[in-house]
N, C-alpha and C positions, 0 to 999 in steps of 0.2 A: 424482520424488515432489514436489519443490518446485514445479515447473512446473504440476503438477496442482492443487496447493493454490492457486497464483496464479490459474489459470484458473477454479477453483471460485468464488473470491471476485470475479472479474471478471464481474459479473452480466449485463452487456449485451454481453459479447464484444468490447469495444473495444480490448483489448490494454493497458488501463490500469486501475488501481484508482482509482475516484473517492473523494472524501472519505467518502461514505456506505459504499462497499464496504470501505474500510479500517477505518472505525469498527466495522462489523459483524464483520469478521475479528478485530479486536483483542478485542472483547467475547467472541466465541466462544472465544478463547484465554485467557479469564479476566483480561483487563486492564480496568481501570476507565477506559474510553475515552469521550471526548465528541467531538462534531463538531469542537470547537476543537482537541482533541488531534490528530485526523486532519489538519486543515488545517495545523497546525504541522509535523507530520512531512512532509507533502507539500511545504510551503514549503522545508524543509531539503534534501530529496532530489530534487525535481523539476527537474533541471538543464536539461531540454528545454522547460520552461514549457508543459507540456501539461495542467496542471490535475489531475494525478493521478500515480500511480506506474506506470511501465512495468516490465517484468520485470527489466531491468538495475538500476533503482533499488531494486526489491524485493529483489534479490539482495544489493545493497550493505548494506541494512538487516539481512538475515538473516545475512550474514557478518560484520557489525559493522565493515565497512570503508567509512567514509563517503565516501571519494574513490577 
């Protein structure tokens, strides 16, 4: 179910959530998110420096396990 949610928000099928993908996902979940919010989250969790969140990073956020 979590992978399906990730894939749903990965609008271009790249295997990562872009800042815009993340912002839209957060807003959809009723968070007051801005593009700056999305960039800050990505900066914290994007260990591979891919400019977005891959599924592993997404899972770290979901599980509240930052490392």
